[in-house]
C-alpha positions in Angstrom: 16.4 -3.5 18.9 15.0 -3.3 22.7 12.7 -6.2 23.8 10.0 -3.3 24.5 10.7 -2.4 20.8 10.5 -5.7 19.4 7.4 -6.4 21.4 5.9 -3.4 19.4 7.2 -4.6 15.8 5.5 -8.3 17.1 2.3 -6.2 18.4 2.0 -5.0 14.9 3.0 -8.7 12.8 -0.1 -10.1 14.4 -2.5 -7.7 12.7 -3.4 -8.3 8.9 -0.4 -7.8 6.8 0.8 -5.2 4.2 -0.2 -7.3 1.3 -3.6 -7.3 2.2 -4.6 -3.5 2.5 -8.0 -2.5 3.2 -9.6 0.0 1.1 -10.6 2.1 3.6 -10.0 5.8 5.8 -12.6 5.6 8.4 -10.6 3.3 11.0 -7.4 5.3 10.9 -9.4 8.6 10.9 -11.3 7.7 14.1 -8.0 6.3 16.1 -6.6 9.6 14.9 -10.0 11.7 16.2 -9.6 10.1 19.9 -5.9 10.7 20.0 -7.0 14.2 19.2 -5.8 14.5 15.4 -1.8 14.7 15.7 -1.6 14.5 12.3 -2.9 18.5 12.4 0.1 19.4 14.2 2.4 19.7 11.6 2.6 20.5 7.9 3.0 17.4 5.6 4.4 16.6 2.5 3.0 13.3 0.6 4.7 11.3 -1.7 2.9 9.0 -3.7 4.4 6.8 -6.9 5.5 3.5 -8.2 8.7 3.6 -8.1 11.3 6.4 -6.6 9.3 7.2 -3.6 11.3 6.4 -0.6 14.6 7.7 -2.7 12.7 10.8 -2.8 11.3 11.1 0.4 14.7 10.5 2.1 16.4 13.4 0.0 13.4 15.7 0.7 13.8 15.3 4.4 17.6 15.6 4.0 17.1 19.1 2.6 14.3 20.0 4.6 16.8 19.1 7.9 19.2 21.0 6.6 17.6 24.2 6.6 17.1 23.6 10.6 14.2 22.1 10.5 13.2 19.3 12.6 11.4 16.7 10.6 9.8 13.5 10.7 10.0 10.9 8.0 7.4 7.9 7.5 8.7 5.3 4.7 8.3 1.6 4.0 9.1 -1.0 3.6 12.3 -1.0 6.0 15.2 -2.2 5.2 16.7 -3.6 8.4 15.0 -2.8 11.4 11.0 -1.6 11.4 12.2 1.5 13.4 13.6 3.0 10.1 9.9 3.7 8.9 9.3 6.2 11.4 12.7 8.4 11.4 13.0 12.0 13.6 15.5 14.2 12.5 17.3 11.8 10.4 17.8 8.8 12.8 15.7 6.2 13.3 13.1 6.9 16.1 14.5 5.6 19.5 13.4 2.4 20.9 12.0 3.7 24.3 10.1 6.6 22.2 8.6 3.7 20.0 7.4 2.0 22.8 5.8 4.7 24.8 4.2 6.1 22.0 3.0 2.6 21.5 1.6 2.4 24.9 0.0 5.6 24.3 -2.1 5.0 21.3 -2.8 1.1 22.2 -6.0 1.7 24.1 -7.5 4.0 21.1 -6.3 1.5 18.9 -8.0 -1.4 20.8 -11.4 0.9 20.9 -11.7 1.2 17.0 -10.6 -2.9 17.1 -13.9 -3.6 18.9 -15.8 -1.1 17.2 -14.7 -2.5 14.1 -15.2 -6.1 14.9 -18.6 -5.1 16.1 -19.7 -3.4 12.8 -18.8 -7.0 11.6 -15.7 -6.1 10.0 -11.8 -6.8 10.5 -9.8 -5.1 13.0 -6.9 -2.4 12.1 -4.4 -3.6 10.0 -0.2 -3.5 10.6 -0.2 -0.4 8.2 -3.3 1.2 9.9 -1.6 1.0 13.2 1.6 2.0 12.0 0.3 5.1 10.5 -1.1 5.7 13.8 1.8 5.4 15.5 3.6 7.4 13.4 1.8 10.2 13.1 1.7 10.2 17.2 5.3 9.7 17.1 5.8 13.0 15.4 3.6 15.1 17.4 5.4 13.8 20.4 8.5 14.6 19.1 7.4 17.4 18.1 8.6 18.2 14.3 8.3 21.5 11.9 7.5 19.2 9.2 7.0 15.5 8.4 7.5 13.8 5.0 5.1 10.9 4.7 5.5 8.4 1.9 2.2 6.6 0.5 2.2 2.7 1.4 0.1 1.7 -1.4 -2.1 3.7 -4.0 -3.0 6.9 -2.5 -6.8 7.7 -2.5 -8.0 4.6 0.1 -4.2 4.7 1.7 -4.2 5.1 5.7 -1.7 7.8 5.4 -4.0 10.0 3.6 -6.1 10.0 6.4 -3.8 13.1 6.5 -4.2 16.4 4.8 -1.1 16.9 3.0 0.0 20.8 2.2 2.3 19.4 -0.8 1.3 16.2 -2.8 4.2 14.9 -4.8 4.2 12.2 -7.6 7.1 10.3 -8.6 6.8 8.4 -11.6 4.2 5.7 -11.9 3.7 2.8 -13.6 2.2 -0.7 -13.4 2.7 -2.3 -9.9 0.3 -3.8 -7.6 -2.3 -4.2 -10.4 -4.5 -6.7 -8.1 -5.4 -3.8 -5.5 -4.7 -0.9 -7.9 -6.0 -1.4 -11.2 -4.9 -3.0 -14.7 -3.8 0.0 -16.3 -1.5 2.7 -15.7 -4.6 5.1 -16.1 -6.2 3.6 -13.1 -3.5 3.2 -11.0 -2.7 6.8 -11.7 -6.2 8.1 -10.7 -6.0 6.3 -7.6 -2.8 7.9 -6.4 -3.9 11.5 -7.6 -6.5 10.6 -4.4 -4.0 12.1 -2.0 -4.5 15.5 -3.8 -6.7 18.0 -1.1 -7.9 21.2 -2.4 -5.8 24.2 -2.5 -2.6 22.3 -2.0 0.3 22.4 -4.4 1.1 19.3 -6.5 4.7 18.5 -7.6 5.4 15.8 -10.5 8.3 13.8 -11.8 7.9 13.4 -15.8 5.1 10.8 -16.1 3.4 9.0 -18.9 0.4 10.8 -20.8 -2.3 8.9 -19.4 -0.9 9.1 -15.8 -0.2 13.0 -16.1 -3.7 13.5 -17.0 -5.0 12.3 -14.0 -2.5 14.2 -11.8 -3.5 17.1 -13.7 -7.7 16.4 -13.3 -6.8 16.1 -9.4 -5.1 18.9 -9.4 -8.0 21.0 -11.8 -10.9 19.7 -9.8 -8.9 20.8 -6.6 -8.0 23.9 -7.4 -4.2 23.1 -6.6 -1.2 24.9 -7.7 0.5 22.3 -10.5 4.4 22.0 -10.8 5.5 19.3 -13.6 8.7 18.5 -14.2 9.9 19.8 -17.3 7.7 22.9 -17.4 8.2 24.7 -13.7 11.6 22.2 -12.8 13.4 19.8 -14.7 17.0 17.9 -14.3 19.0 19.9 -16.5 22.7 18.1 -16.1 23.6 14.7 -14.6 27.7 14.1 -14.6 29.3 10.6 -13.3 31.2 11.5 -10.3 33.0 9.3 -7.7 30.2 8.0 -5.4 27.5 9.0 -7.0 27.0 12.4 -9.6 26.5 15.7 -10.2 23.6 17.4 -11.3 22.6 21.1 -12.3 18.6 21.1 -11.3 16.7 24.5 -12.7 14.2 25.1 -10.2 11.0 27.0 -9.2 12.7 30.0 -8.2 16.6 29.2 -9.2 18.9 27.2 -11.0 21.5 24.9 -8.5 24.4 23.8 -10.3 26.4 21.1 -9.6 25.0 19.8 -6.6 26.9 16.7 -5.7 24.6 13.5 -5.2 25.6 10.1 -3.5 23.4 8.2 -5.3 23.8 6.1 -8.6 21.5 6.5 -11.4 19.8 8.7 -13.5 16.6 8.3 -12.2 18.1 9.6 -8.8 19.2 12.8 -10.4 15.2 13.1 -11.2 14.1 12.1 -8.0 16.2 14.5 -6.2 15.0 17.4 -9.4 11.4 16.8 -7.6 12.7 16.7 -4.3 14.2 20.1 -4.3 10.8 21.2 -6.3 9.0 20.1 -3.5 10.9 21.8 -0.9 10.9 25.1 -2.9 7.2 24.9 -2.9 7.5 24.4 1.1 10.0 26.8 2.0 9.1 30.1 0.5 6.2 29.1 -1.9 8.1 28.1 -4.9 9.1 32.2 -5.3 12.4 32.1 -3.4 15.7 30.2 -4.4 16.9 27.8 -2.3 20.1 29.2 -0.1 23.3 27.3 -1.8 24.9 26.5 1.4 21.8 24.0 2.9 20.9 22.9 -0.1 24.2 21.5 -1.2 24.6 19.9 2.2 21.3 18.6 2.2 21.4 16.9 -1.2 25.0 16.0 -0.3 24.2 13.5 2.6 21.0 12.2 1.3 21.1 8.8 2.0 18.3 5.8 0.4 19.5 2.1 1.7 19.2 -0.7 -0.6 19.1 1.5 -3.6 22.0 0.4 -5.6 24.2 0.2 -2.2 27.6 -1.4 -1.8 27.1 -3.8 1.0 30.6 -5.7 -0.4 33.9 -5.3 -1.9 36.4 -8.0 -3.7 34.5 -8.7 -5.4 31.8 -6.1 -5.7 28.3 -6.5 -4.2 25.3 -4.4 -5.0 22.0 -4.3 -3.5 19.0 -2.5 -5.1 15.5 -2.3 -4.8 13.8 -2.8 -7.8 10.7 -4.8 -7.2 9.1 -4.1 -10.7 9.8 -4.3 -14.4 10.2 0.2 -14.6 12.6 -0.3 -11.3 14.5 -3.0 -13.2 14.9 -0.7 -16.2 16.7 2.0 -13.6 18.6 -0.2 -12.5 20.0 -2.0 -15.9 20.8 2.1 -17.0 22.7 2.6 -13.7 24.9 -0.4 -14.0 25.6 0.4 -17.6 26.7 3.8 -16.7 28.0 3.7 -13.4 29.7 0.9 -13.0 32.4 -0.9 -15.5 31.5 -4.7 -15.2 31.8 -7.3 -17.9 29.7 -10.1 -16.4 27.0 -9.8 -13.7 25.4 -12.6 -11.1 21.9 -11.3 -10.4 20.7 -12.9 -6.7 17.1 -12.7 -6.9 14.0 -12.9 -4.8 10.7 -11.5 -5.7 7.4 -10.9 -3.7 4.0 -13.0 -5.1 2.5 -9.9 -6.1 4.9 -8.2 -8.6 5.7 -9.0 -11.9 8.7 -11.7 -11.7 8.6 -12.4 -15.3 8.7 -8.7 -16.5 12.0 -8.2 -13.7 13.5 -11.2 -15.1 13.2 -10.4 -19.1 14.3 -7.1 -18.0 17.1 -7.9 -16.6 18.3 -10.9 -18.7 20.2 -8.7 -21.5 22.6 -7.9 -19.1 22.7 -10.6 -16.7 25.5 -13.8 -16.9 23.2 -16.0 -14.3 20.7 -15.9 -12.1 20.5 -17.4 -8.2 17.1 -17.7 -7.7 15.6 -17.7 -3.6 12.8 -16.1 -1.7 12.9 -13.3 1.0 12.0 -14.4 4.5 8.6 -13.8 3.9 5.0 -15.4 3.6 4.1 -13.2 0.4 7.6 -14.8 -1.1 7.6 -16.3 -4.4 9.0 -20.0 -3.4 12.4 -20.0 -4.9 11.4 -23.1 -7.2 8.7 -21.2 -8.6 10.8 -18.3 -9.3 13.5 -20.7 -10.6 11.0 -22.0 -13.1 10.0 -18.3 -14.0 13.5 -17.9 -14.8 14.2 -20.9 -17.0 10.7 -20.4 -19.1 12.1 -16.3 -19.7 15.2 -18.0 -20.8 18.5 -16.9 -22.2 20.6 -16.8 -18.8 21.8 -19.6 -16.5 19.4 -20.3 -13.5 20.4 -21.9 -10.5 17.7 -22.0 -7.6 18.6 -21.9 -3.7 16.0 -22.6 -0.9 18.5 -20.1 1.4 19.7 -16.6 0.3 22.9 -17.1 1.9 23.7 -20.2 -0.1 22.7 -17.8 -3.4 24.7 -15.1 -2.1 27.7 -17.3 -1.3 27.6 -18.9 -4.5 27.5 -15.8 -6.6 30.4 -14.0 -4.6 32.4 -17.4 -5.5 31.7 -17.0 -8.8 32.1 -13.4 -9.4 35.7 -13.5 -7.3 36.9 -16.8 -10.0 37.0 -13.8 -13.1 37.8 -9.9 -13.8 35.2 -7.2 -13.6 32.2 -9.3 -12.5 30.0 -8.1 -9.6 27.0 -9.6 -8.1 23.8 -7.5 -7.7 21.1 -8.4 -4.9 17.5 -7.4 -6.8 13.9 -8.1 -6.8 12.8 -7.0 -3.3 13.7 -4.6 -0.5 13.2 -7.4 2.0 15.4 -9.3 0.3 18.0 -7.1 0.0 17.7 -6.1 3.8 18.5 -9.9 4.4 21.8 -10.0 2.2 22.8 -6.5 3.5 23.0 -7.9 6.9 24.2 -11.2 6.2 27.4 -9.3 4.4 28.2 -7.2 7.4 28.2 -9.9 9.6 30.6 -11.7 7.1 32.7 -8.6 6.9 32.6 -8.4 3.2 32.8 -3.7 3.4 35.8 -3.0 4.7 
C-alpha cells in the first residue's frame, strides 16, 4: 500500500475494532445522510449468513461483471491488504482512490463522532466508518450494482443502513453467540433483519429453525422468497482439475457443466445461490442467463483463503474455516478433492470462536496439530489454544508462538513422507499471514 492508503487504514484501526460491534444503525445512516445518501445511487445485493458469505459474494460479483456491469464488492475481513475489502470491477480499490474518498468523507465522519460523544456514546467504529467509505467509493466510481457482504449479524450491522433489492442468505449456524444469540433461531432472526419491503430473498439450504425465521421475515415484508431445493438447486457437481463441474437448476433455466475453479461441495452450493441471485437481478428471475457470460463469470470466480494453494512440494493449503460448520466443510472437501493420507493442521483461532469445536471436527483426519496465533489482539494465545487441543485429545499437538515456526515445522514434516499435506486454518487472518509468508519464501512456483 502507498503511504496515503496506509494512513487511511491506520485511521480506521484507531477506532473501535470489529470484535466489538455496536448494535446501532443511526450513526452510519447519519453520516450517509450528510453525504447525500451515496448508497442510494446504485442497486444492492446484500449477503448474510454464517459460512460462505465471502465466496458467494465473490461469485455473484464475478457473474455480474461478466454480463458487462460495473461492479462494487464489499467483503470482510481482508486476506492480505485492507483495500481488498472494497473492490471495483473485480480489483481492489486503487490506493489513490481510497485516500481521496477518505478525505472526502472524513469531515462528516468527524461531525457525527462529535455528535455521538456529546450524547455520551462512542464514536463511529472501524466497521461503521469503513462501510461509509465503501458506499462513498462505489458512488464515486460509479458502479452499476454493488454486492455487499454483511459484517456481523444483519439487523444492526452497519451495511444494513442501505436498502438492498435482493437479500441473500448463505447457511446459518452457530457463530458470534455472544453478539448474536445462543441458538440458531436467534442468530437467524438477527440476520433476517436485512430483508426489506418488497425485496427478493434468496436462501441456501438452511436448518429448519433458520428457514422459519427467513420465511417469517419475507412474509412480513411481502418479499419474494427464492429457496434452494424449491425454486433452484445444485443438481450435480463433479471433481475436475483445479475445481469442479457443476450443474445448476436456476429460477429461469438449467445451466449444465459450469466450471467452478474452487474446491468443495459447499462452493457448488454457494455458486447455485449466486446464480439464483443474479437471475433475480437480471430479468427478475424470469429470463435464463446467457450461457457464455455465465460460464465466464463462474469460471473466473476467485475466493482467496478458501482452500487456496500457497505451496507445493509439499502441498500447503489455506482455508478460512473459523467455526465447526466451516471445519466440517473443510473435512469433506479434503476427503473428496485431495489425495492425502496424512494432514498437519496449522491452526490459530480468534477468541470469540469455538476453538474446541473446530479442533474436535478436524481431529479425525489430523495427523498433528501445530497451534499458533494470528497477529490480532482478538487471538486466543497460542499456549491456551495448545491446552485446548490437548484436552480435545487424539492428535499430537505442539504449540508455537510464531506462525512462521509452526508452518516451517509442518512443512518439514510433510516433506519427510508420502501423501502428506499441510492445511492452515482457523482464521482468515492467520491464512493471510501464511500466504504472505509462503509467497516470500517462494514455496509456490
